[in-house]
N, C-alpha and C positions, 0 to 999 in steps of 0.2 A: 357349132364345131362340127357335129355330124352332118348337118345340111351342107355344109361347104364340101365336105369330102364326097357327099353322095352326087353333088353336082359338078365336081373336078373331072373333066373329061381326060386328065392326064393320069388319073388314079387307076389302079388296077381294078379289073372287075370284082374281084373278091373284095376289096376294101370299099367300093362303091355299094355293093349289095348289102355288106355288113353295116354300113352307115345308114343306108335306106331303112334297113330293118330296125335300126335304133330309133331313127326318126318316126317311124310307123308306130313302134311300140308306145313311145312318149306321147304321141299325138293321140292315142286312143286309149290312154290313161293306164297303161301297164306300169305298175309301181316299181320304183327303184328299190332293189332288194339289198339291204345293207348287209356286210359280211362282218360277223363278230370276230374280232381278233383275240387271240388268247386261248382257243380251243374250248373245251367244255366248262373251264373255270369261268368264261365269259358268261355263261348260262346261270351263275349263282343268282343274278338278280331275279330270275324266274322260280326260285324255289319257294316253296311254303312248306308248312307242317303237314306230314301226311297223317292219315287217320290211325296208322299204327304206331305214331310218335315219331318216326323217322323223317327224313327230309324227302319231299316228293318234288319231282321236276315234270314237266310235259312229257320227256322222253321216258322216265321212270314209269309215270302214269300209263302211256301208252303200251309199254313192254308189258306191264302187268295185265292190262286189259287184253292184249293180243294172248298171253297165256291162258287168261280164263276162257277166251273165245275158243282156243285150241281144245281145253279140257271138255268144254261144252260139246264140241264137235266130236270128240273122241267117245263120249258118253252116249251121244245119238248114234253114232256108228255101230258102238258096241250093242246098243239095244236093237237096233235094226238087224244086225248080224244074228243075234239070238231069234228074232222073229223069223227071219228067213229059215233058219235051221229047224225052226218049230212048224214051218210051213204056212206061217201067217204072211199076209201080204205086205209088201213095203213099196214105196215110191220108186218109179223107174230111175229117178236120178240118184236115190240112195243106193238102190241096186248096182247102178253102174259104178258109183263111187267104191263100193264094197269090193266089186270085181277088180277095178283098177289097184285099190290098195293091196288086194290079195295076190296080184300077179308078182311072179318072181322077177328079180331085176335082170 
């Protein structure tokens, strides 16, 4: 189907390019991505019991991990800010991060 459109000289350039891209993607092993119908309820098959007794899904786990990462970064920035105010050295990257965070909007 896609190959026929890509080779059809009467088809628009846009259609031929899109069809050629599809042929190229499939030829090089790009997987077909299925679409879950039904919204978040369709992901119920991916749920499993969480460590805290609640339901855990990949989305919830990644959200919780991102929150833990933000908290860890906040603690690192706060510690570096205290070190800077006490005159102790901090890395250049952390000093730049603190300077950007402390800039008024």
